[in-house]
MARVEX-941135 format. One record per atom (N, C-alpha, C): x, y, z; atom name; residue in one letter; chain. Coordinates in Angstrom, 3 decimals. Layout:
<torpas>
<torpa><x>X</x><y>Y</y><z>Z</z><at>CA</at><aa>A</aa><ch>A</ch></torpa>
...
</torpas>
This chain:
<torpas>
<torpa><x>70.465</x><y>108.468</y><z>115.144</z><at>N</at><aa>X</aa><ch>A</ch></torpa>
<torpa><x>70.045</x><y>107.225</y><z>114.539</z><at>CA</at><aa>X</aa><ch>A</ch></torpa>
<torpa><x>71.185</x><y>106.208</y><z>114.676</z><at>C</at><aa>X</aa><ch>A</ch></torpa>
<torpa><x>70.848</x><y>105.036</y><z>115.105</z><at>N</at><aa>X</aa><ch>A</ch></torpa>
<torpa><x>71.822</x><y>103.989</y><z>115.348</z><at>CA</at><aa>X</aa><ch>A</ch></torpa>
<torpa><x>72.258</x><y>103.320</y><z>114.038</z><at>C</at><aa>X</aa><ch>A</ch></torpa>
<torpa><x>73.573</x><y>103.090</y><z>113.911</z><at>N</at><aa>X</aa><ch>A</ch></torpa>
<torpa><x>74.099</x><y>102.411</y><z>112.727</z><at>CA</at><aa>X</aa><ch>A</ch></torpa>
<torpa><x>73.937</x><y>100.902</y><z>112.888</z><at>C</at><aa>X</aa><ch>A</ch></torpa>
<torpa><x>73.698</x><y>100.246</y><z>111.772</z><at>N</at><aa>X</aa><ch>A</ch></torpa>
<torpa><x>73.627</x><y>98.796</y><z>111.744</z><at>CA</at><aa>X</aa><ch>A</ch></torpa>
<torpa><x>75.031</x><y>98.280</y><z>111.437</z><at>C</at><aa>X</aa><ch>A</ch></torpa>
<torpa><x>75.532</x><y>97.398</y><z>112.291</z><at>N</at><aa>X</aa><ch>A</ch></torpa>
<torpa><x>76.858</x><y>96.828</y><z>112.076</z><at>CA</at><aa>X</aa><ch>A</ch></torpa>
<torpa><x>76.710</x><y>95.570</y><z>111.229</z><at>C</at><aa>X</aa><ch>A</ch></torpa>
<torpa><x>77.295</x><y>95.615</y><z>110.043</z><at>N</at><aa>X</aa><ch>A</ch></torpa>
<torpa><x>77.224</x><y>94.495</y><z>109.109</z><at>CA</at><aa>X</aa><ch>A</ch></torpa>
<torpa><x>78.644</x><y>93.982</y><z>108.885</z><at>C</at><aa>X</aa><ch>A</ch></torpa>
<torpa><x>78.843</x><y>92.697</y><z>109.184</z><at>N</at><aa>X</aa><ch>A</ch></torpa>
<torpa><x>80.147</x><y>92.067</y><z>108.981</z><at>CA</at><aa>X</aa><ch>A</ch></torpa>
<torpa><x>79.970</x><y>90.894</y><z>108.038</z><at>C</at><aa>X</aa><ch>A</ch></torpa>
<torpa><x>80.908</x><y>90.745</y><z>107.133</z><at>N</at><aa>X</aa><ch>A</ch></torpa>
<torpa><x>80.868</x><y>89.633</y><z>106.183</z><at>CA</at><aa>X</aa><ch>A</ch></torpa>
<torpa><x>82.226</x><y>88.958</y><z>106.181</z><at>C</at><aa>X</aa><ch>A</ch></torpa>
<torpa><x>82.209</x><y>87.653</y><z>106.356</z><at>N</at><aa>X</aa><ch>A</ch></torpa>
<torpa><x>83.441</x><y>86.879</y><z>106.320</z><at>CA</at><aa>X</aa><ch>A</ch></torpa>
<torpa><x>83.482</x><y>86.169</y><z>104.975</z><at>C</at><aa>X</aa><ch>A</ch></torpa>
<torpa><x>84.390</x><y>86.619</y><z>104.129</z><at>N</at><aa>X</aa><ch>A</ch></torpa>
<torpa><x>84.541</x><y>86.108</y><z>102.772</z><at>CA</at><aa>X</aa><ch>A</ch></torpa>
<torpa><x>85.540</x><y>84.951</y><z>102.819</z><at>C</at><aa>X</aa><ch>A</ch></torpa>
<torpa><x>85.059</x><y>83.744</y><z>102.524</z><at>N</at><aa>X</aa><ch>A</ch></torpa>
<torpa><x>85.912</x><y>82.567</y><z>102.645</z><at>CA</at><aa>X</aa><ch>A</ch></torpa>
<torpa><x>86.485</x><y>82.077</y><z>101.326</z><at>C</at><aa>X</aa><ch>A</ch></torpa>
<torpa><x>85.930</x><y>82.540</y><z>100.203</z><at>N</at><aa>X</aa><ch>A</ch></torpa>
<torpa><x>86.428</x><y>82.055</y><z>98.910</z><at>CA</at><aa>X</aa><ch>A</ch></torpa>
<torpa><x>86.074</x><y>83.051</y><z>97.811</z><at>C</at><aa>X</aa><ch>A</ch></torpa>
<torpa><x>86.606</x><y>82.827</y><z>96.640</z><at>N</at><aa>X</aa><ch>A</ch></torpa>
<torpa><x>86.342</x><y>83.743</y><z>95.526</z><at>CA</at><aa>X</aa><ch>A</ch></torpa>
<torpa><x>84.878</x><y>83.709</y><z>95.094</z><at>C</at><aa>X</aa><ch>A</ch></torpa>
<torpa><x>84.184</x><y>82.636</y><z>95.391</z><at>N</at><aa>X</aa><ch>A</ch></torpa>
<torpa><x>82.752</x><y>82.558</y><z>95.057</z><at>CA</at><aa>X</aa><ch>A</ch></torpa>
<torpa><x>81.940</x><y>83.600</y><z>95.832</z><at>C</at><aa>X</aa><ch>A</ch></torpa>
<torpa><x>82.435</x><y>84.006</y><z>96.990</z><at>N</at><aa>X</aa><ch>A</ch></torpa>
<torpa><x>81.720</x><y>84.946</y><z>97.853</z><at>CA</at><aa>X</aa><ch>A</ch></torpa>
<torpa><x>81.980</x><y>86.402</y><z>97.496</z><at>C</at><aa>X</aa><ch>A</ch></torpa>
<torpa><x>82.875</x><y>86.655</y><z>96.564</z><at>N</at><aa>X</aa><ch>A</ch></torpa>
<torpa><x>83.203</x><y>88.039</y><z>96.212</z><at>CA</at><aa>X</aa><ch>A</ch></torpa>
<torpa><x>81.980</x><y>88.827</y><z>95.757</z><at>C</at><aa>X</aa><ch>A</ch></torpa>
<torpa><x>81.068</x><y>88.180</y><z>95.065</z><at>N</at><aa>X</aa><ch>A</ch></torpa>
<torpa><x>79.851</x><y>88.848</y><z>94.611</z><at>CA</at><aa>X</aa><ch>A</ch></torpa>
<torpa><x>79.001</x><y>89.335</y><z>95.770</z><at>C</at><aa>X</aa><ch>A</ch></torpa>
<torpa><x>78.988</x><y>88.583</y><z>96.873</z><at>N</at><aa>X</aa><ch>A</ch></torpa>
<torpa><x>78.231</x><y>89.011</y><z>98.054</z><at>CA</at><aa>X</aa><ch>A</ch></torpa>
<torpa><x>78.863</x><y>90.255</y><z>98.672</z><at>C</at><aa>X</aa><ch>A</ch></torpa>
<torpa><x>80.171</x><y>90.333</y><z>98.625</z><at>N</at><aa>X</aa><ch>A</ch></torpa>
<torpa><x>80.846</x><y>91.541</y><z>99.098</z><at>CA</at><aa>X</aa><ch>A</ch></torpa>
<torpa><x>80.440</x><y>92.757</y><z>98.284</z><at>C</at><aa>X</aa><ch>A</ch></torpa>
<torpa><x>80.295</x><y>92.564</y><z>96.966</z><at>N</at><aa>X</aa><ch>A</ch></torpa>
<torpa><x>79.847</x><y>93.662</y><z>96.103</z><at>CA</at><aa>X</aa><ch>A</ch></torpa>
<torpa><x>78.439</x><y>94.109</y><z>96.467</z><at>C</at><aa>X</aa><ch>A</ch></torpa>
<torpa><x>77.551</x><y>93.153</y><z>96.746</z><at>N</at><aa>X</aa><ch>A</ch></torpa>
<torpa><x>76.177</x><y>93.480</y><z>97.144</z><at>CA</at><aa>X</aa><ch>A</ch></torpa>
<torpa><x>76.197</x><y>94.316</y><z>98.423</z><at>C</at><aa>X</aa><ch>A</ch></torpa>
<torpa><x>77.011</x><y>93.886</y><z>99.381</z><at>N</at><aa>X</aa><ch>A</ch></torpa>
<torpa><x>77.084</x><y>94.609</y><z>100.649</z><at>CA</at><aa>X</aa><ch>A</ch></torpa>
<torpa><x>77.687</x><y>95.999</y><z>100.482</z><at>C</at><aa>X</aa><ch>A</ch></torpa>
<torpa><x>78.705</x><y>96.124</y><z>99.648</z><at>N</at><aa>X</aa><ch>A</ch></torpa>
<torpa><x>79.284</x><y>97.446</y><z>99.398</z><at>CA</at><aa>X</aa><ch>A</ch></torpa>
<torpa><x>78.257</x><y>98.367</y><z>98.741</z><at>C</at><aa>X</aa><ch>A</ch></torpa>
<torpa><x>77.443</x><y>97.830</y><z>97.821</z><at>N</at><aa>X</aa><ch>A</ch></torpa>
<torpa><x>76.385</x><y>98.635</y><z>97.190</z><at>CA</at><aa>X</aa><ch>A</ch></torpa>
<torpa><x>75.370</x><y>99.114</y><z>98.229</z><at>C</at><aa>X</aa><ch>A</ch></torpa>
<torpa><x>74.965</x><y>98.202</y><z>99.128</z><at>N</at><aa>X</aa><ch>A</ch></torpa>
<torpa><x>74.007</x><y>98.578</y><z>100.172</z><at>CA</at><aa>X</aa><ch>A</ch></torpa>
<torpa><x>74.599</x><y>99.636</y><z>101.101</z><at>C</at><aa>X</aa><ch>A</ch></torpa>
<torpa><x>75.862</x><y>99.480</y><z>101.447</z><at>N</at><aa>X</aa><ch>A</ch></torpa>
<torpa><x>76.514</x><y>100.460</y><z>102.325</z><at>CA</at><aa>X</aa><ch>A</ch></torpa>
<torpa><x>76.641</x><y>101.816</y><z>101.629</z><at>C</at><aa>X</aa><ch>A</ch></torpa>
<torpa><x>76.851</x><y>101.806</y><z>100.321</z><at>N</at><aa>X</aa><ch>A</ch></torpa>
<torpa><x>76.940</x><y>103.060</y><z>99.567</z><at>CA</at><aa>X</aa><ch>A</ch></torpa>
<torpa><x>75.584</x><y>103.756</y><z>99.506</z><at>C</at><aa>X</aa><ch>A</ch></torpa>
<torpa><x>74.499</x><y>102.980</y><z>99.464</z><at>N</at><aa>X</aa><ch>A</ch></torpa>
<torpa><x>73.152</x><y>103.563</y><z>99.430</z><at>CA</at><aa>X</aa><ch>A</ch></torpa>
<torpa><x>72.758</x><y>104.144</y><z>100.788</z><at>C</at><aa>X</aa><ch>A</ch></torpa>
<torpa><x>73.309</x><y>103.587</y><z>101.862</z><at>N</at><aa>X</aa><ch>A</ch></torpa>
<torpa><x>72.956</x><y>104.015</y><z>103.223</z><at>CA</at><aa>X</aa><ch>A</ch></torpa>
<torpa><x>74.225</x><y>104.310</y><z>104.030</z><at>C</at><aa>X</aa><ch>A</ch></torpa>
<torpa><x>75.044</x><y>105.255</y><z>103.599</z><at>N</at><aa>X</aa><ch>A</ch></torpa>
<torpa><x>76.345</x><y>105.464</y><z>104.270</z><at>CA</at><aa>X</aa><ch>A</ch></torpa>
<torpa><x>76.237</x><y>105.905</y><z>105.727</z><at>C</at><aa>X</aa><ch>A</ch></torpa>
<torpa><x>75.169</x><y>106.586</y><z>106.083</z><at>N</at><aa>X</aa><ch>A</ch></torpa>
<torpa><x>75.003</x><y>107.058</y><z>107.461</z><at>CA</at><aa>X</aa><ch>A</ch></torpa>
<torpa><x>74.383</x><y>106.001</y><z>108.365</z><at>C</at><aa>X</aa><ch>A</ch></torpa>
<torpa><x>73.940</x><y>104.885</y><z>107.776</z><at>N</at><aa>X</aa><ch>A</ch></torpa>
<torpa><x>73.184</x><y>103.906</y><z>108.557</z><at>CA</at><aa>X</aa><ch>A</ch></torpa>
<torpa><x>73.837</x><y>102.533</y><z>108.645</z><at>C</at><aa>X</aa><ch>A</ch></torpa>
<torpa><x>74.826</x><y>102.244</y><z>107.775</z><at>N</at><aa>X</aa><ch>A</ch></torpa>
<torpa><x>75.455</x><y>100.920</y><z>107.760</z><at>CA</at><aa>X</aa><ch>A</ch></torpa>
<torpa><x>76.945</x><y>101.068</y><z>108.026</z><at>C</at><aa>X</aa><ch>A</ch></torpa>
<torpa><x>77.419</x><y>100.297</y><z>109.003</z><at>N</at><aa>X</aa><ch>A</ch></torpa>
<torpa><x>78.845</x><y>100.194</y><z>109.301</z><at>CA</at><aa>X</aa><ch>A</ch></torpa>
<torpa><x>79.284</x><y>98.823</y><z>108.779</z><at>C</at><aa>X</aa><ch>A</ch></torpa>
<torpa><x>79.955</x><y>98.796</y><z>107.637</z><at>N</at><aa>X</aa><ch>A</ch></torpa>
<torpa><x>80.310</x><y>97.547</y><z>106.955</z><at>CA</at><aa>X</aa><ch>A</ch></torpa>
<torpa><x>81.768</x><y>97.190</y><z>107.188</z><at>C</at><aa>X</aa><ch>A</ch></torpa>
<torpa><x>81.991</x><y>95.935</y><z>107.521</z><at>N</at><aa>X</aa><ch>A</ch></torpa>
<torpa><x>83.348</x><y>95.394</y><z>107.642</z><at>CA</at><aa>X</aa><ch>A</ch></torpa>
<torpa><x>83.378</x><y>94.050</y><z>106.919</z><at>C</at><aa>X</aa><ch>A</ch></torpa>
<torpa><x>84.276</x><y>93.920</y><z>105.949</z><at>N</at><aa>X</aa><ch>A</ch></torpa>
<torpa><x>84.440</x><y>92.655</y><z>105.220</z><at>CA</at><aa>X</aa><ch>A</ch></torpa>
<torpa><x>85.781</x><y>92.057</y><z>105.615</z><at>C</at><aa>X</aa><ch>A</ch></torpa>
<torpa><x>85.729</x><y>90.835</y><z>106.104</z><at>N</at><aa>X</aa><ch>A</ch></torpa>
<torpa><x>86.930</x><y>90.088</y><z>106.472</z><at>CA</at><aa>X</aa><ch>A</ch></torpa>
<torpa><x>87.226</x><y>89.079</y><z>105.369</z><at>C</at><aa>X</aa><ch>A</ch></torpa>
<torpa><x>88.493</x><y>88.862</y><z>105.103</z><at>N</at><aa>X</aa><ch>A</ch></torpa>
<torpa><x>88.907</x><y>87.855</y><z>104.125</z><at>CA</at><aa>X</aa><ch>A</ch></torpa>
<torpa><x>89.651</x><y>86.747</y><z>104.856</z><at>C</at><aa>X</aa><ch>A</ch></torpa>
<torpa><x>89.095</x><y>85.529</y><z>104.774</z><at>N</at><aa>X</aa><ch>A</ch></torpa>
<torpa><x>89.701</x><y>84.390</y><z>105.448</z><at>CA</at><aa>X</aa><ch>A</ch></torpa>
<torpa><x>91.125</x><y>84.178</y><z>104.930</z><at>C</at><aa>X</aa><ch>A</ch></torpa>
<torpa><x>92.051</x><y>83.936</y><z>105.839</z><at>N</at><aa>X</aa><ch>A</ch></torpa>
<torpa><x>93.436</x><y>83.752</y><z>105.478</z><at>CA</at><aa>X</aa><ch>A</ch></torpa>
<torpa><x>94.227</x><y>85.045</y><z>105.464</z><at>C</at><aa>X</aa><ch>A</ch></torpa>
<torpa><x>93.531</x><y>86.167</y><z>105.453</z><at>N</at><aa>X</aa><ch>A</ch></torpa>
<torpa><x>94.181</x><y>87.482</y><z>105.441</z><at>CA</at><aa>X</aa><ch>A</ch></torpa>
<torpa><x>93.851</x><y>88.252</y><z>106.718</z><at>C</at><aa>X</aa><ch>A</ch></torpa>
<torpa><x>92.580</x><y>88.246</y><z>107.092</z><at>N</at><aa>X</aa><ch>A</ch></torpa>
<torpa><x>92.114</x><y>88.942</y><z>108.295</z><at>CA</at><aa>X</aa><ch>A</ch></torpa>
<torpa><x>91.828</x><y>87.917</y><z>109.389</z><at>C</at><aa>X</aa><ch>A</ch></torpa>
<torpa><x>92.192</x><y>88.265</y><z>110.601</z><at>N</at><aa>X</aa><ch>A</ch></torpa>
<torpa><x>91.981</x><y>87.339</y><z>111.706</z><at>CA</at><aa>X</aa><ch>A</ch></torpa>
<torpa><x>91.219</x><y>87.988</y><z>112.862</z><at>C</at><aa>X</aa><ch>A</ch></torpa>
<torpa><x>90.777</x><y>89.225</y><z>112.690</z><at>N</at><aa>X</aa><ch>A</ch></torpa>
<torpa><x>90.063</x><y>89.955</y><z>113.745</z><at>CA</at><aa>X</aa><ch>A</ch></torpa>
<torpa><x>88.766</x><y>89.267</y><z>114.150</z><at>C</at><aa>X</aa><ch>A</ch></torpa>
<torpa><x>88.138</x><y>88.563</y><z>113.235</z><at>N</at><aa>X</aa><ch>A</ch></torpa>
<torpa><x>86.850</x><y>87.943</y><z>113.516</z><at>CA</at><aa>X</aa><ch>A</ch></torpa>
<torpa><x>86.979</x><y>86.673</y><z>114.360</z><at>C</at><aa>X</aa><ch>A</ch></torpa>
<torpa><x>88.133</x><y>86.045</y><z>114.374</z><at>N</at><aa>X</aa><ch>A</ch></torpa>
<torpa><x>88.293</x><y>84.762</y><z>115.068</z><at>CA</at><aa>X</aa><ch>A</ch></torpa>
<torpa><x>87.955</x><y>84.813</y><z>116.559</z><at>C</at><aa>X</aa><ch>A</ch></torpa>
<torpa><x>88.429</x><y>85.790</y><z>117.324</z><at>N</at><aa>X</aa><ch>A</ch></torpa>
<torpa><x>88.064</x><y>85.806</y><z>118.741</z><at>CA</at><aa>X</aa><ch>A</ch></torpa>
<torpa><x>86.559</x><y>85.992</y><z>118.980</z><at>C</at><aa>X</aa><ch>A</ch></torpa>
<torpa><x>85.898</x><y>86.733</y><z>118.085</z><at>N</at><aa>X</aa><ch>A</ch></torpa>
<torpa><x>84.463</x><y>86.997</y><z>118.255</z><at>CA</at><aa>X</aa><ch>A</ch></torpa>
<torpa><x>83.603</x><y>85.833</y><z>117.804</z><at>C</at><aa>X</aa><ch>A</ch></torpa>
<torpa><x>83.948</x><y>85.230</y><z>116.642</z><at>N</at><aa>X</aa><ch>A</ch></torpa>
<torpa><x>83.047</x><y>84.264</y><z>116.018</z><at>CA</at><aa>X</aa><ch>A</ch></torpa>
<torpa><x>83.643</x><y>82.872</y><z>115.865</z><at>C</at><aa>X</aa><ch>A</ch></torpa>
<torpa><x>84.918</x><y>82.727</y><z>116.131</z><at>N</at><aa>X</aa><ch>A</ch></torpa>
<torpa><x>85.562</x><y>81.429</y><z>115.981</z><at>CA</at><aa>X</aa><ch>A</ch></torpa>
<torpa><x>85.833</x><y>81.121</y><z>114.516</z><at>C</at><aa>X</aa><ch>A</ch></torpa>
<torpa><x>86.327</x><y>79.899</y><z>114.256</z><at>N</at><aa>X</aa><ch>A</ch></torpa>
<torpa><x>86.625</x><y>79.532</y><z>112.870</z><at>CA</at><aa>X</aa><ch>A</ch></torpa>
<torpa><x>85.342</x><y>79.447</y><z>112.028</z><at>C</at><aa>X</aa><ch>A</ch></torpa>
<torpa><x>85.425</x><y>79.958</y><z>110.822</z><at>N</at><aa>X</aa><ch>A</ch></torpa>
<torpa><x>84.281</x><y>79.945</y><z>109.902</z><at>CA</at><aa>X</aa><ch>A</ch></torpa>
<torpa><x>84.766</x><y>79.366</y><z>108.587</z><at>C</at><aa>X</aa><ch>A</ch></torpa>
<torpa><x>83.999</x><y>78.417</y><z>108.058</z><at>N</at><aa>X</aa><ch>A</ch></torpa>
<torpa><x>84.441</x><y>77.719</y><z>106.848</z><at>CA</at><aa>X</aa><ch>A</ch></torpa>
<torpa><x>83.606</x><y>78.037</y><z>105.617</z><at>C</at><aa>X</aa><ch>A</ch></torpa>
<torpa><x>82.581</x><y>78.868</y><z>105.763</z><at>N</at><aa>X</aa><ch>A</ch></torpa>
<torpa><x>81.788</x><y>79.280</y><z>104.602</z><at>CA</at><aa>X</aa><ch>A</ch></torpa>
<torpa><x>81.421</x><y>80.743</y><z>104.753</z><at>C</at><aa>X</aa><ch>A</ch></torpa>
<torpa><x>81.161</x><y>81.382</y><z>103.625</z><at>N</at><aa>X</aa><ch>A</ch></torpa>
<torpa><x>80.814</x><y>82.799</y><z>103.647</z><at>CA</at><aa>X</aa><ch>A</ch></torpa>
<torpa><x>79.688</x><y>83.055</y><z>104.639</z><at>C</at><aa>X</aa><ch>A</ch></torpa>
<torpa><x>79.893</x><y>84.026</y><z>105.517</z><at>N</at><aa>X</aa><ch>A</ch></torpa>
<torpa><x>78.947</x><y>84.266</y><z>106.600</z><at>CA</at><aa>X</aa><ch>A</ch></torpa>
<torpa><x>78.702</x><y>85.763</y><z>106.763</z><at>C</at><aa>X</aa><ch>A</ch></torpa>
<torpa><x>77.425</x><y>86.108</y><z>106.895</z><at>N</at><aa>X</aa><ch>A</ch></torpa>
<torpa><x>76.989</x><y>87.479</y><z>107.150</z><at>CA</at><aa>X</aa><ch>A</ch></torpa>
<torpa><x>76.559</x><y>87.561</y><z>108.605</z><at>C</at><aa>X</aa><ch>A</ch></torpa>
<torpa><x>77.066</x><y>88.557</y><z>109.310</z><at>N</at><aa>X</aa><ch>A</ch></torpa>
<torpa><x>76.700</x><y>88.748</y><z>110.715</z><at>CA</at><aa>X</aa><ch>A</ch></torpa>
<torpa><x>76.218</x><y>90.186</y><z>110.871</z><at>C</at><aa>X</aa><ch>A</ch></torpa>
<torpa><x>75.030</x><y>90.329</y><z>111.457</z><at>N</at><aa>X</aa><ch>A</ch></torpa>
<torpa><x>74.433</x><y>91.644</y><z>111.626</z><at>CA</at><aa>X</aa><ch>A</ch></torpa>
<torpa><x>74.341</x><y>91.957</y><z>113.117</z><at>C</at><aa>X</aa><ch>A</ch></torpa>
<torpa><x>74.879</x><y>93.125</y><z>113.484</z><at>N</at><aa>X</aa><ch>A</ch></torpa>
<torpa><x>74.871</x><y>93.607</y><z>114.867</z><at>CA</at><aa>X</aa><ch>A</ch></torpa>
<torpa><x>75.451</x><y>92.590</y><z>115.846</z><at>C</at><aa>X</aa><ch>A</ch></torpa>
<torpa><x>76.424</x><y>91.836</y><z>115.399</z><at>N</at><aa>X</aa><ch>A</ch></torpa>
<torpa><x>77.139</x><y>90.850</y><z>116.208</z><at>CA</at><aa>X</aa><ch>A</ch></torpa>
<torpa><x>76.220</x><y>89.794</y><z>116.815</z><at>C</at><aa>X</aa><ch>A</ch></torpa>
<torpa><x>74.980</x><y>89.653</y><z>116.278</z><at>N</at><aa>X</aa><ch>A</ch></torpa>
<torpa><x>74.013</x><y>88.718</y><z>116.851</z><at>CA</at><aa>X</aa><ch>A</ch></torpa>
<torpa><x>73.441</x><y>87.763</y><z>115.811</z><at>C</at><aa>X</aa><ch>A</ch></torpa>
<torpa><x>72.925</x><y>88.310</y><z>114.735</z><at>N</at><aa>X</aa><ch>A</ch></torpa>
<torpa><x>72.269</x><y>87.482</y><z>113.720</z><at>CA</at><aa>X</aa><ch>A</ch></torpa>
<torpa><x>73.301</x><y>86.979</y><z>112.724</z><at>C</at><aa>X</aa><ch>A</ch></torpa>
<torpa><x>73.264</x><y>85.670</y><z>112.477</z><at>N</at><aa>X</aa><ch>A</ch></torpa>
<torpa><x>74.261</x><y>85.039</y><z>111.613</z><at>CA</at><aa>X</aa><ch>A</ch></torpa>
<torpa><x>73.555</x><y>84.328</y><z>110.457</z><at>C</at><aa>X</aa><ch>A</ch></torpa>
<torpa><x>74.043</x><y>84.574</y><z>109.241</z><at>N</at><aa>X</aa><ch>A</ch></torpa>
<torpa><x>73.485</x><y>83.971</y><z>108.035</z><at>CA</at><aa>X</aa><ch>A</ch></torpa>
<torpa><x>74.621</x><y>83.315</y><z>107.259</z><at>C</at><aa>X</aa><ch>A</ch></torpa>
<torpa><x>74.488</x><y>82.014</y><z>106.982</z><at>N</at><aa>X</aa><ch>A</ch></torpa>
<torpa><x>75.524</x><y>81.368</y><z>106.175</z><at>CA</at><aa>X</aa><ch>A</ch></torpa>
<torpa><x>74.959</x><y>80.663</y><z>104.942</z><at>C</at><aa>X</aa><ch>A</ch></torpa>
<torpa><x>73.660</x><y>80.721</y><z>104.755</z><at>N</at><aa>X</aa><ch>A</ch></torpa>
<torpa><x>73.024</x><y>80.280</y><z>103.507</z><at>CA</at><aa>X</aa><ch>A</ch></torpa>
<torpa><x>72.715</x><y>81.559</y><z>102.736</z><at>C</at><aa>X</aa><ch>A</ch></torpa>
<torpa><x>73.671</x><y>82.025</y><z>101.944</z><at>N</at><aa>X</aa><ch>A</ch></torpa>
<torpa><x>73.570</x><y>83.363</y><z>101.377</z><at>CA</at><aa>X</aa><ch>A</ch></torpa>
<torpa><x>73.110</x><y>83.384</y><z>99.928</z><at>C</at><aa>X</aa><ch>A</ch></torpa>
<torpa><x>72.387</x><y>84.421</y><z>99.619</z><at>N</at><aa>X</aa><ch>A</ch></torpa>
<torpa><x>72.031</x><y>84.800</y><z>98.256</z><at>CA</at><aa>X</aa><ch>A</ch></torpa>
<torpa><x>71.817</x><y>86.310</y><z>98.299</z><at>C</at><aa>X</aa><ch>A</ch></torpa>
<torpa><x>71.710</x><y>86.913</y><z>97.155</z><at>N</at><aa>X</aa><ch>A</ch></torpa>
<torpa><x>71.462</x><y>88.362</y><z>97.114</z><at>CA</at><aa>X</aa><ch>A</ch></torpa>
<torpa><x>70.171</x><y>88.695</y><z>97.867</z><at>C</at><aa>X</aa><ch>A</ch></torpa>
<torpa><x>69.142</x><y>87.884</y><z>97.671</z><at>N</at><aa>X</aa><ch>A</ch></torpa>
<torpa><x>67.850</x><y>88.119</y><z>98.325</z><at>CA</at><aa>X</aa><ch>A</ch></torpa>
<torpa><x>67.975</x><y>88.031</y><z>99.846</z><at>C</at><aa>X</aa><ch>A</ch></torpa>
<torpa><x>68.693</x><y>87.032</y><z>100.335</z><at>N</at><aa>X</aa><ch>A</ch></torpa>
<torpa><x>68.875</x><y>86.866</y><z>101.785</z><at>CA</at><aa>X</aa><ch>A</ch></torpa>
<torpa><x>69.628</x><y>88.062</y><z>102.365</z><at>C</at><aa>X</aa><ch>A</ch></torpa>
<torpa><x>70.694</x><y>88.470</y><z>101.702</z><at>N</at><aa>X</aa><ch>A</ch></torpa>
<torpa><x>71.504</x><y>89.593</y><z>102.184</z><at>CA</at><aa>X</aa><ch>A</ch></torpa>
<torpa><x>70.689</x><y>90.883</y><z>102.205</z><at>C</at><aa>X</aa><ch>A</ch></torpa>
<torpa><x>70.034</x><y>91.193</y><z>101.107</z><at>N</at><aa>X</aa><ch>A</ch></torpa>
<torpa><x>69.244</x><y>92.426</y><z>101.048</z><at>CA</at><aa>X</aa><ch>A</ch></torpa>
<torpa><x>68.116</x><y>92.407</y><z>102.064</z><at>C</at><aa>X</aa><ch>A</ch></torpa>
<torpa><x>67.464</x><y>91.260</y><z>102.225</z><at>N</at><aa>X</aa><ch>A</ch></torpa>
<torpa><x>66.374</x><y>91.143</y><z>103.194</z><at>CA</at><aa>X</aa><ch>A</ch></torpa>
<torpa><x>66.860</x><y>91.317</y><z>104.627</z><at>C</at><aa>X</aa><ch>A</ch></torpa>
<torpa><x>67.970</x><y>90.688</y><z>104.959</z><at>N</at><aa>X</aa><ch>A</ch></torpa>
<torpa><x>68.506</x><y>90.774</y><z>106.320</z><at>CA</at><aa>X</aa><ch>A</ch></torpa>
<torpa><x>68.924</x><y>92.204</y><z>106.649</z><at>C</at><aa>X</aa><ch>A</ch></torpa>
<torpa><x>69.551</x><y>92.877</y><z>105.710</z><at>N</at><aa>X</aa><ch>A</ch></torpa>
<torpa><x>69.976</x><y>94.255</y><z>105.942</z><at>CA</at><aa>X</aa><ch>A</ch></torpa>
<torpa><x>68.758</x><y>95.168</y><z>106.052</z><at>C</at><aa>X</aa><ch>A</ch></torpa>
<torpa><x>67.754</x><y>94.949</y><z>105.220</z><at>N</at><aa>X</aa><ch>A</ch></torpa>
<torpa><x>66.541</x><y>95.769</y><z>105.282</z><at>CA</at><aa>X</aa><ch>A</ch></torpa>
<torpa><x>65.854</x><y>95.630</y><z>106.642</z><at>C</at><aa>X</aa><ch>A</ch></torpa>
<torpa><x>65.714</x><y>94.400</y><z>107.116</z><at>N</at><aa>X</aa><ch>A</ch></torpa>
<torpa><x>65.095</x><y>94.178</y><z>108.432</z><at>CA</at><aa>X</aa><ch>A</ch></torpa>
<torpa><x>65.905</x><y>94.885</y><z>109.520</z><at>C</at><aa>X</aa><ch>A</ch></torpa>
<torpa><x>67.219</x><y>94.768</y><z>109.462</z><at>N</at><aa>X</aa><ch>A</ch></torpa>
<torpa><x>68.072</x><y>95.411</y><z>110.452</z><at>CA</at><aa>X</aa><ch>A</ch></torpa>
<torpa><x>67.923</x><y>96.925</y><z>110.409</z><at>C</at><aa>X</aa><ch>A</ch></torpa>
<torpa><x>67.862</x><y>97.495</y><z>109.220</z><at>N</at><aa>X</aa><ch>A</ch></torpa>
<torpa><x>67.677</x><y>98.946</y><z>109.090</z><at>CA</at><aa>X</aa><ch>A</ch></torpa>
<torpa><x>66.313</x><y>99.371</y><z>109.630</z><at>C</at><aa>X</aa><ch>A</ch></torpa>
<torpa><x>65.287</x><y>98.586</y><z>109.326</z><at>N</at><aa>X</aa><ch>A</ch></torpa>
<torpa><x>63.941</x><y>98.918</y><z>109.787</z><at>CA</at><aa>X</aa><ch>A</ch></torpa>
<torpa><x>63.853</x><y>98.852</y><z>111.306</z><at>C</at><aa>X</aa><ch>A</ch></torpa>
<torpa><x>64.464</x><y>97.846</y><z>111.913</z><at>N</at><aa>X</aa><ch>A</ch></torpa>
<torpa><x>64.396</x><y>97.721</y><z>113.371</z><at>CA</at><aa>X</aa><ch>A</ch></torpa>
<torpa><x>65.292</x><y>98.742</y><z>114.065</z><at>C</at><aa>X</aa><ch>A</ch></torpa>
<torpa><x>66.323</x><y>99.240</y><z>113.393</z><at>N</at><aa>X</aa><ch>A</ch></torpa>
<torpa><x>67.177</x><y>100.278</y><z>113.980</z><at>CA</at><aa>X</aa><ch>A</ch></torpa>
<torpa><x>66.420</x><y>101.595</y><z>114.104</z><at>C</at><aa>X</aa><ch>A</ch></torpa>
<torpa><x>65.388</x><y>101.771</y><z>113.278</z><at>N</at><aa>X</aa><ch>A</ch></torpa>
<torpa><x>64.574</x><y>102.987</y><z>113.335</z><at>CA</at><aa>X</aa><ch>A</ch></torpa>
<torpa><x>63.681</x><y>103.039</y><z>114.555</z><at>C</at><aa>X</aa><ch>A</ch></torpa>
<torpa><x>63.356</x><y>101.877</y><z>115.102</z><at>N</at><aa>X</aa><ch>A</ch></torpa>
<torpa><x>62.413</x><y>101.816</y><z>116.224</z><at>CA</at><aa>X</aa><ch>A</ch></torpa>
<torpa><x>62.992</x><y>102.360</y><z>117.498</z><at>C</at><aa>X</aa><ch>A</ch></torpa>
</torpas>
């Protein structure tokens, strides 16, 4: 079964709650989600792949990008990715 690669670029303290949501989802599906959280100003690995980012951004499988985030958006995007990984 293919793992879903979930990356989150945390740009401010307001986004910390989204990191918690993602960690909870990864804990529920440890064999299916590969989670990486980057912290702007601390981590720079994401810059060559995605360039400069100025707001909290969720990236799934290095293709789908979400920057209008809420708990519902995050959970929905991860669910769709998990469902399509099953196909």
